[in-house]
LUMMARFI-652077 format. One line per 4 residues: number of its first residue (from 1); their letters; for each residue x, y, z negated of C-alpha. Coordinates in Angstrom, 1 decimal, decimal comma. Each point is the difference from the previous one (the first is absolute). Example, Ala and Ser with C-alpha at 12.3 -4.5 7.8 and 13.67 -1.06 7.14 Angstrom:
<atoms>
1) AS) 12,3:-4,5:-7,8  1,4:3,4:0,7 $
</atoms>
This chain:
<atoms>
1) XXXX) 38,7:-16,3:-49,5  2,2:-1,7:-2,6  2,0:2,0:-2,5  3,2:-1,3:1,4 $
5) XXXX) -0,9:1,2:3,5  -1,2:3,3:-1,4  3,2:0,5:-1,9  2,1:-1,0:3,0 $
9) XXXX) -2,0:2,4:2,3  0,4:2,8:-2,5  3,8:-0,5:-0,3  0,3:-0,3:3,8 $
13) XXXX) -2,0:3,1:0,5  2,1:1,8:-2,5  3,3:-1,2:1,6  -1,2:0,9:3,5 $
17) XXXX) -1,3:3,4:-1,1  3,2:0,8:-1,9  2,2:-1,2:2,9  -2,0:1,9:2,6 $
21) XXXX) -0,1:3,2:-2,2  3,8:-0,2:-0,5  0,7:-0,6:3,6  -2,4:2,8:1,2 $
25) XXXX) 1,4:2,5:-2,5  3,6:-0,9:0,8  -0,6:0,1:3,8  -1,9:3,3:-0,4 $
29) XXXX) 2,7:1,5:-2,2  2,9:-1,2:2,3  -1,8:1,3:3,1  -0,7:3,3:-1,5 $
33) XXXX) 3,5:0,4:-1,3  1,4:-1,1:3,4  -2,2:2,6:1,7  1,1:2,6:-2,5 $
37) XXXX) 3,6:-0,9:0,5  -0,3:0,0:3,8  -1,8:3,4:-0,2  2,8:1,3:-2,3 $
41) XXXX) 2,7:-1,3:2,3  -1,7:1,7:3,0  -0,3:3,2:-2,0  3,7:-0,2:-0,9 $
45) XXXX) 1,0:-0,7:3,6  -2,1:2,9:1,3  1,5:2,3:-2,7  3,6:-1,1:0,6 $
49) XXXX) -0,1:0,2:3,8  -2,1:3,2:0,0  2,3:1,9:-2,4  3,2:-1,3:1,8 $
53) XXXX) -1,5:1,1:3,4  -0,9:3,3:-1,5  3,5:0,4:-1,4  1,6:-0,6:3,5 $
57) XXXX) -2,6:2,3:1,6  0,7:2,8:-2,5  3,8:-0,2:-0,2  0,9:-1,2:3,5 $
61) XXXX) 2,6:-2,3:-1,6  0,1:-2,9:-2,4  2,6:1,7:-2,1  -1,1:0,1:-3,7 $
65) XXXX) -2,7:-2,6:0,6  1,4:-2,0:-3,0  -1,6:2,3:-2,5  -3,4:-0,6:1,6 $
69) XXXX) 0,6:-3,8:0,1  0,8:0,1:-3,8  -3,2:1,9:-0,8  -2,1:-2,3:2,2 $
73) XXXX) 1,5:-3,1:-1,6  -0,7:1,4:-3,5  -3,6:1,0:0,8  -1,0:-3,2:1,9 $
77) XXXX) 2,1:-2,6:-1,9  1,2:-1,3:3,3  3,5:-0,9:1,0  0,7:2,2:3,1 $
81) XXXX) 2,9:-0,6:2,5  0,3:2,5:2,9  2,3:-0,7:3,0  0,4:1,5:3,5 $
85) XXXX) -1,2:-1,7:3,1  3,5:0,2:1,6  3,6:-0,4:-1,3  1,3:-2,5:-2,5 $
89) XXXX) -3,2:-0,3:-2,0  1,5:1,5:-3,1  -2,7:1,4:-2,2  -0,7:3,7:-0,1 $
93) XXXX) -1,5:-0,4:-3,4  -0,7:-3,0:-2,3  -2,1:0,5:-3,2  1,9:-2,8:-1,7 $
97) XXXX) 3,4:1,8:0,5  -1,6:3,3:-0,8  -1,2:-1,3:-3,4  3,3:-1,7:-0,8 $
101) XXXX) -1,1:-3,6:0,6  1,5:-2,8:2,1  -1,7:0,2:3,4  -2,3:-2,9:0,6 $
105) XXXX) -0,8:-1,9:3,2  -3,0:1,4:1,9  -3,0:-2,1:0,9  -0,2:-1,9:3,3 $
109) XXXX) -2,8:2,2:1,5  0,5:2,4:2,8  1,3:3,5:-1,0  -2,3:3,0:0,3 $
113) XXXX) 0,9:2,6:2,7  -0,1:3,7:-0,9  0,2:2,2:3,0  0,1:3,8:-0,9 $
117) XXXX) -0,5:1,3:3,5  -3,2:2,1:0,4  -2,7:-0,7:2,6  -0,7:2,7:2,6 $
121) XXXX) -3,6:1,2:0,1  -0,9:1,7:3,3  -3,3:1,8:0,3  -2,6:-1,6:2,2 $
125) XXXX) -0,7:1,6:3,4  3,5:1,2:0,8  1,2:-0,2:3,5  3,0:-2,3:0,5 $
129) XXXX) 2,5:2,9:0,6  -1,1:1,9:-3,2  0,2:-3,2:-2,0  3,5:-0,7:1,3 $
133) XXXX) 1,1:3,5:-1,0  -1,5:-0,4:-3,5  1,9:-3,3:-0,3  3,3:1,5:1,0 $
137) XXXX) -0,5:2,8:-2,5  -1,0:-2,5:-2,8  3,2:-2,0:0,7  2,2:3,0:-0,2 $
141) XXXX) -1,7:1,3:-3,1  0,2:-3,4:-1,9  3,6:-0,5:0,9  1,1:3,4:-1,2 $
145) XXXX) -2,3:-0,1:-3,0  1,3:-3,4:-1,1  3,6:1,1:0,3  -0,9:3,0:-2,2 $
149) XXXX) -1,7:-2,1:-2,6  2,9:-2,5:-0,1  2,4:2,8:-0,6  -2,1:1,5:-2,8 $
153) XXXX) -0,2:-3,4:-1,6  3,7:-0,6:0,1  0,6:3,5:-1,5  -2,4:-0,8:-2,9 $
157) XXXX) -3,0:2,2:1,0  -3,6:-0,9:-0,3  -1,7:-0,5:3,3  -3,6:0,9:0,6 $
161) XXXX) -1,6:-1,7:2,9  -3,1:0,9:1,9  -1,6:-0,9:3,4  -0,9:2,1:3,0 $
165) XXXX) -3,0:-0,5:2,1  1,6:-2,9:1,9  1,1:-2,1:-3,0  3,7:1,1:0,1 $
169) XXXX) 1,5:0,8:-3,4  1,1:3,5:-0,8  2,6:0,6:-2,7  0,8:2,7:-2,4 $
173) XXXX) 2,6:0,3:-2,7  -0,8:0,2:-3,7  2,1:0,4:-3,1  3,2:-1,9:-0,5 $
177) XXXX) -0,6:-3,3:-1,8  2,4:0,7:-2,8  -1,3:3,6:-0,3  1,7:3,3:0,8 $
181) XXXX) -0,4:-0,1:3,8  -0,5:3,3:1,9  -1,2:0,6:3,5  3,4:1,3:0,9 $
185) XXXX) 1,6:-3,4:-0,9  -2,2:-1,7:2,7  1,9:1,6:2,8  2,1:-3,1:0,3 $
189) XXXX) -3,1:-1,7:1,5  -1,1:2,3:2,8  -3,1:-1,2:1,9  1,3:-1,1:3,4 $
193) XXXX) -1,7:1,3:3,1  -0,4:-2,3:3,0  2,0:0,9:3,0  -1,5:0,2:3,6 $
197) XXXX) 2,2:-3,1:0,9  -1,7:-2,1:-2,6  -3,4:1,3:1,1  0,8:-1,2:3,5 $
201) XXXX) 1,0:-3,4:-1,3  -3,2:-0,4:-2,0  -2,0:1,3:2,9  1,7:-2,5:2,3 $
205) XXXX) -0,9:-2,9:-2,5  -3,6:1,1:-0,1  -0,5:0,7:3,7  -0,7:-3,7:1,0 $
209) XXXX) -3,1:0,1:-2,2  -1,6:2,6:2,2  -0,7:-2,7:2,6  -0,9:-2,8:-2,5 $
213) XXXX) -3,2:-1,7:0,8  -0,1:-3,4:-1,8  0,4:1,1:-3,6  -0,9:3,6:0,3 $
217) XXXX) 1,9:3,3:-0,5  -0,4:0,3:-3,8  1,3:-3,5:-1,0  2,9:0,4:2,4 $
221) XXXX) 1,0:3,4:-1,5  -0,4:-1,4:-3,6  2,5:-2,8:1,0  2,4:2,5:1,5 $
225) XXXX) -0,3:2,1:-3,2  0,9:-3,0:-2,2  2,9:-1,0:2,2  1,5:3,5:0,3 $
229) XXXX) -0,1:0,7:-3,8  1,3:-3,5:-1,1  3,6:1,1:0,0  -0,8:3,1:-2,1 $
233) XXXX) -2,5:-1,6:-2,4  1,2:-2,2:-2,9  0,4:-3,6:1,1  -2,8:-2,4:-1,0 $
237) XXXX) 0,4:-1,8:-3,3  -0,5:-3,6:-1,0  -1,5:-0,3:-3,5  -0,2:-3,2:-2,0 $
241) XXXX) -2,1:-0,3:-3,2  0,3:-2,5:-2,7  2,6:-2,7:-0,7  0,3:-3,8:0,1 $
245) XXXX) 0,4:-0,5:-3,8  -2,9:2,2:-1,0  -2,3:-2,0:-2,4  -3,5:-0,5:1,5 $
249) XXXX) -2,8:2,0:-1,5  -1,6:-2,0:-2,8  -3,8:-0,2:-0,5  -1,3:2,5:-2,5 $
253) XXXX) -0,5:-1,6:-3,5  -3,3:1,7:-0,9  -2,2:-1,7:2,6  1,6:-3,4:-0,7 $
257) XXXX) -0,6:0,5:-3,7  -3,6:1,0:0,7  -0,5:-3,1:2,1  1,5:-2,2:-2,7 $
261) XXXX) -2,2:1,5:-2,6  -3,1:-0,4:2,2  0,8:-3,7:0,6  0,7:-0,5:-3,7 $
265) XXXX) -3,3:1,6:-1,0  -1,9:-2,2:2,6  1,8:-3,1:-1,4  -0,9:1,0:-3,6 $
269) XXXX) -3,7:0,6:1,0  -0,1:-3,3:1,8  1,5:-1,8:-3,0  -2,4:1,7:-2,4 $
273) XXXX) -2,9:-1,0:2,3  1,2:-3,6:0,1  0,7:-0,2:-3,7  -3,4:1,4:-0,7 $
277) XXXX) -1,6:-2,5:2,2  1,9:-2,8:-1,8  0,1:1,2:-3,5  -3,6:1,1:-0,4 $
281) XXXX) -1,5:-3,5:0,2  3,0:-1,4:-1,9  -0,6:2,5:-2,8  -3,7:-1,0:0,0 $
285) XXXX) 1,1:-3,7:-0,2  2,4:0,7:-2,8  -2,6:1,9:-2,1  -2,5:-2,8:0,6 $
289) XXXX) 2,4:-2,8:-0,9  1,0:1,9:-3,1  -3,7:0,3:-1,0  -0,5:-3,7:0,8 $
293) XXXX) 3,0:-0,9:-2,2  -1,6:2,0:-2,8  -3,2:-2,0:0,2  -2,1:2,2:2,3 $
297) XXXX) -1,1:-2,7:2,4  -2,5:2,3:1,7  2,8:2,0:1,6  0,0:0,1:3,8 $
301) XXXX) 2,0:1,9:2,7  -1,7:1,9:2,8  0,8:-1,7:3,4  -0,2:1,5:3,4 $
305) XXXX) 1,4:-1,2:3,3  1,3:-3,3:1,2  3,8:0,2:-0,4  2,3:-1,9:-2,4 $
309) XXXX) -0,5:2,5:-2,9  -3,8:-0,3:0,4  0,2:-3,8:0,0  2,1:0,1:-3,2 $
313) XXXX) -2,7:2,2:-1,6  -2,7:-2,6:1,0  2,1:-2,8:-1,4  0,4:1,9:-3,2 $
317) XXXX) -3,7:0,6:-0,2  -0,7:-3,7:0,6  2,5:-0,9:-2,7  -1,7:2,4:-2,4 $
321) XXXX) -3,4:-1,4:0,8  1,3:-3,5:-0,5  1,5:0,9:-3,4  -3,2:1,8:-1,0 $
325) XXXX) -2,1:-3,0:1,0  2,3:-2,3:-1,8  -0,2:2,1:-3,1  -3,7:0,1:0,2 $
329) XXXX) -0,1:-3,8:0,5  2,2:-0,4:-3,0  -2,2:2,2:-2,2  -3,1:-1,9:1,3 $
333) XXXX) 1,7:-3,3:-0,7  0,9:1,0:-3,6  -3,6:1,2:-0,5  -1,4:-3,2:1,5 $
337) XXXX) 2,2:-2,2:-2,0  -0,9:1,9:-3,2  -3,7:-0,3:0,9  0,3:-3,7:0,8 $
341) XXXX) 1,8:-0,8:-3,2  -1,6:2,4:-2,5  -3,5:-1,5:-0,2  1,0:-3,7:-0,1 $
345) XXXX) 2,7:0,7:-2,6  -2,4:2,0:-2,0  -2,4:-2,9:0,0  2,7:-2,5:-0,9 $
349) XXXX) 1,1:2,3:-2,9  -3,6:0,4:-1,2  -0,6:-3,8:0,0  3,3:-0,8:-1,7 $
353) XXXX) -0,5:2,6:-2,7  -3,5:-1,4:-0,5  1,4:-3,5:-0,3  2,6:1,2:-2,4 $
357) XXXX) -2,5:1,7:-2,2  -2,4:-3,0:0,1  -2,7:2,0:1,7  -0,2:-2,5:2,9 $
361) XXXX) 0,4:-3,7:-0,2  2,6:-1,6:2,1  -2,4:-2,0:2,2  1,4:-1,9:3,0 $
365) XXXX) -2,0:2,0:2,5  1,5:3,3:-1,4  3,5:-1,4:0,2  -0,5:-1,2:3,5 $
369) XXXX) -1,3:3,4:1,0  3,0:1,7:-1,6  2,4:-2,4:1,7  -1,6:0,7:3,4 $
373) XXXX) 0,4:3,7:-0,6  3,7:-0,5:-0,9  0,5:-2,0:3,2  -1,6:2,8:2,0 $
377) XXXX) 2,3:2,6:-1,4  2,9:-2,4:0,6  -1,0:-0,3:3,6  -0,2:3,7:0,4 $
381) XXXX) 3,5:0,4:-1,4  1,3:-2,8:2,3  -1,7:1,6:3,0  1,5:3,4:-0,8 $
385) XXXX) 3,4:-1,6:-0,2  -0,4:-1,8:3,3  -1,2:3,2:1,7  2,8:2,1:-1,4 $
389) XXXX) 2,6:-2,6:1,2  -1,6:-0,2:3,4  -0,2:3,8:0,6  3,6:0,3:-1,2 $
393) XXXX) 1,1:-2,7:2,4  1,2:-2,2:-2,8  -2,6:-2,7:0,1  1,7:-3,3:0,8 $
397) XXXX) -1,1:-2,0:3,1  1,0:-3,6:0,8  -0,8:-0,2:3,6  -0,4:-3,2:1,9 $
401) XXXX) -2,0:-1,3:3,0  -3,5:-0,8:-1,2  -3,2:-1,1:1,7  -2,7:2,6:-0,5 $
405) XXXX) -2,7:-2,7:0,4  1,3:-1,9:-2,9  0,3:3,3:-2,0  -3,7:0,7:0,5 $
409) XXXX) -0,9:-3,6:-1,0  2,0:0,4:-3,1  -1,8:3,3:-0,9  -3,4:-1,6:0,6 $
413) XXXX) 1,0:-2,9:-2,3  1,2:2,4:-2,7  -3,2:2,1:0,0  -2,6:-2,7:0,8 $
417) XXXX) -0,9:-0,5:-3,7  -0,6:3,7:-0,6  -2,1:0,3:3,2  -2,1:-3,0:-1,0 $
421) XXXX) -0,7:1,5:-3,5  -1,0:3,2:1,8  -2,2:-1,9:2,4  2,0:1,2:3,0 $
425) XXXX) 1,0:-2,1:3,0  3,7:0,2:0,8  1,0:-1,0:3,6  3,2:-0,1:2,1 $
429) XXXX) 0,2:0,3:3,8  3,3:-0,7:1,8  0,8:-0,2:3,7  0,3:-3,4:1,6 $
433) XXXX) 3,3:-1,2:1,4  3,5:0,7:-1,3  0,2:1,6:-3,5  0,8:3,8:-0,3 $
437) XXXX) 3,2:0,7:-1,8  1,4:3,0:-1,7  3,3:0,8:-1,6  -1,2:1,1:-3,5 $
441) XXXX) 0,0:-0,5:-3,7  -2,8:-2,6:-0,5  -0,6:0,9:-3,7  -0,4:3,8:0,8 $
445) XXXX) -2,2:-0,6:2,9  -2,2:-2,4:-2,1  -0,1:2,8:-2,6  -1,2:2,5:2,6 $
449) XXXX) -2,6:-2,2:1,6  -1,1:-1,2:-3,5  -0,6:3,6:-1,1  -2,2:0,5:3,0 $
453) XXXX) -1,9:-3,3:-0,6  -0,5:0,9:-3,7  -1,4:3,4:0,9  -2,2:-1,6:2,7 $
457) XXXX) -1,5:-2,6:-2,3  -0,6:2,7:-2,7  -1,8:2,2:2,5  -2,2:-2,7:1,5 $
461) XXXX) -3,3:-0,9:-1,5  -1,0:-3,6:-0,6  -0,9:-1,8:3,2  2,5:2,1:2,0 $
465) XXXX) 3,1:-1,0:1,9  3,7:0,9:0,0  1,8:-0,9:3,3  3,7:-0,5:0,4 $
469) XXXX) 1,0:0,0:3,7  3,2:-0,1:2,0  0,4:1,1:3,6  2,9:0,2:2,5 $
473) XXXX) 1,1:3,4:1,4  2,9:1,4:2,1  2,9:-0,8:-2,3  -2,4:0,5:-2,9 $
477) XXXX) -2,1:-2,2:-2,2  -3,3:1,5:-1,2  -1,3:-1,1:-3,3  -3,5:1,1:-1,0 $
481) XXXX) -1,8:-0,2:-3,3  -3,6:0,9:0,3  -3,0:-0,2:-2,3  -3,8:0,6:0,1 $
485) XXXX) 0,1:2,2:-3,1  -1,5:3,5:-0,6  2,6:1,8:2,1  1,9:3,2:-0,5 $
489) XXXX) -1,3:3,5:0,9  1,8:1,6:2,9  1,2:3,0:-2,1  1,8:-2,4:-2,4 $
493) XXXX) 1,8:-2,1:2,7  3,1:2,4:0,2  0,6:-0,6:-3,8  -0,4:-3,8:-0,3 $
497) XXXX) 3,8:-0,5:-0,1  0,5:2,7:-2,7  1,1:-1,1:-3,4  -2,8:-0,8:-2,5 $
501) XXXX) -2,6:0,5:2,7  -3,2:-2,1:-0,5  -3,1:-0,3:1,9  -1,9:0,4:-3,3 $
505) XXXX) 0,7:3,5:-1,3  -1,0:-1,0:-3,5  3,0:-2,4:-0,1  -2,1:-2,4:-2,0 $
509) XXXX) 1,1:-3,5:-0,9  -2,4:-1,4:2,5  2,2:1,2:2,8  3,1:-1,4:-1,7 $
513) XXXX) 3,5:0,4:1,4  2,7:2,5:-0,8  -0,6:2,3:2,9  3,5:-0,6:1,3 $
517) XXXX) -0,6:-3,0:2,1  -0,6:1,7:3,3  3,0:2,3:-0,5  2,2:-3,1:-0,6 $
521) XXXX) -1,5:-1,6:3,2  0,9:3,0:2,1  3,5:0,1:-1,3  0,7:-3,7:0,4 $
525) XXXX) -1,4:0,0:3,6  2,1:3,1:0,9  3,1:-1,7:-1,5  -0,6:-2,8:2,5 $
529) XXXX) -0,2:2,6:2,9  -3,7:-0,5:0,3  -3,1:2,2:-0,2  -3,2:-0,2:-2,0 $
533) XXXX) -3,4:1,5:0,8  -3,6:0,0:-1,3  -3,4:0,1:1,6  -3,2:0,1:-2,0 $
537) XXXX) -3,7:0,6:0,3  -2,2:0,7:-3,0  -2,3:-3,0:-0,5  1,7:-2,1:2,6 $
541) XXXX) 3,5:-0,7:-1,5  3,6:0,9:0,3  2,9:-1,5:2,1  3,7:0,5:-0,8 $
545) XXXX) 2,4:-0,6:2,9  3,7:-0,9:-0,3  2,2:0,0:3,1  3,4:-1,8:-0,6 $
549) XXXX) 2,9:-0,7:2,4  0,0:-3,6:1,2  3,0:-2,3:0,3  0,8:-2,5:2,8 $
553) XXXX) -0,9:-3,7:-0,7  3,7:-1,2:0,6  1,1:2,5:-2,7  -2,5:-1,5:-2,5 $
557) XXXX) 0,7:-3,7:0,7  2,9:-1,4:-2,0  3,0:-1,2:1,8  0,1:-3,8:0,7 $
</atoms>
């Protein structure tokens, strides 16, 4: 996977993970807080309705309920509005008014109903007549007890409530709320005693249940009990909690901060991982390039993988290897040039000093030898200059459409005399038919082919043959220069185009040449978008092959 895709995948993974973590934490926090809020609201509802019902059950009236509403609003933090189920709907108590605030509008929800009437509990197994008598007694007891409790409440006494075996409240008076009450002062609230007429009325109301068959006797008597005590019990209340303009509960800050910190930590870790992945190879490249600039051409960077950073490292290593090879070639060139020039110049110096001192006579043969040595050194310098210009791309080429057959004939003519002196036959073979043209510099190509011919004549023993041949190829012309000389060993073939390479390791004068001819040949052919190769067999000869792009005949022919 490329570095770009890995970086994109890591960033996408980080973004998705951060988004998912934030969404999950926020949803979890909101759900939990909503559940907690709902549970708290249910607890508040149960507490408010339970305590209000207990107040009505204990006191038999709603007088004084405002103090309980104030306490409940303070404890629960809820806005509480209490109204009756009948009448004008004026509030019995409103926590906003009780705390001195402007009353707010209540919410649109249905009000809560608080019914303080007790539920009659009849023992199982009673016969219908006994159950009816118990119901009549319970009605009378509740009505008289409720009136007594309401009187005590209005007079400011504490009321203690209990329950008998059938669930009917029983009341007793306590101390006066403001203090100082005495039992004698409670005489203004005598406990009423049910009259026989009322018993008869209750008994008449309960008597139809004796023959009830559909719903049963007990449910019927419980309904009669609730109906007969409704005018004596405090009326049901409607309770509303909350207000329209209450601000919604906000999410707690601590979990949100924790989620943000977790996402930030994940982002920082991801960024550190990405930066480490990028910066580690970049740091290695920086250190290696610094060492390379300081002259340490052996510096390389470790490379792993196949992404863009790894490819950059491989390119750097190839550049360093190229620079190191170039530096080695330059050192070798300097050494080769010094070697090539040191011995001949030393000989020239020795002979000149001998001539100056009169030790050696200036004979024509000696002067001819010295002149030949000077020409050789001049040729070496000229070849070095041509090679340096060619490798730098500064060698001038005057290209034109030329016939390669004519070029080979010209080379044979130029080297025929030397071949005849060496006893070597020089032949040319060209294809029949139309001439083969190339768009090239004729002088430079003659120089390249001439270097190959000179080497071939020099390497061929008397009686041998040097062949110049031309063949047509697919958009290529193939020029071959072959000889029947002593050949080149296979292990030396990769070095034949190196500077100052010679088949004779002794570099004697018998081999001749500057040792730069083949390097110049390769450079000239490459500058003409061609290739050069060599094949050789020891004892059989050597063949150099030049492949050059050809030109169409109509391009070579001059315009009429």
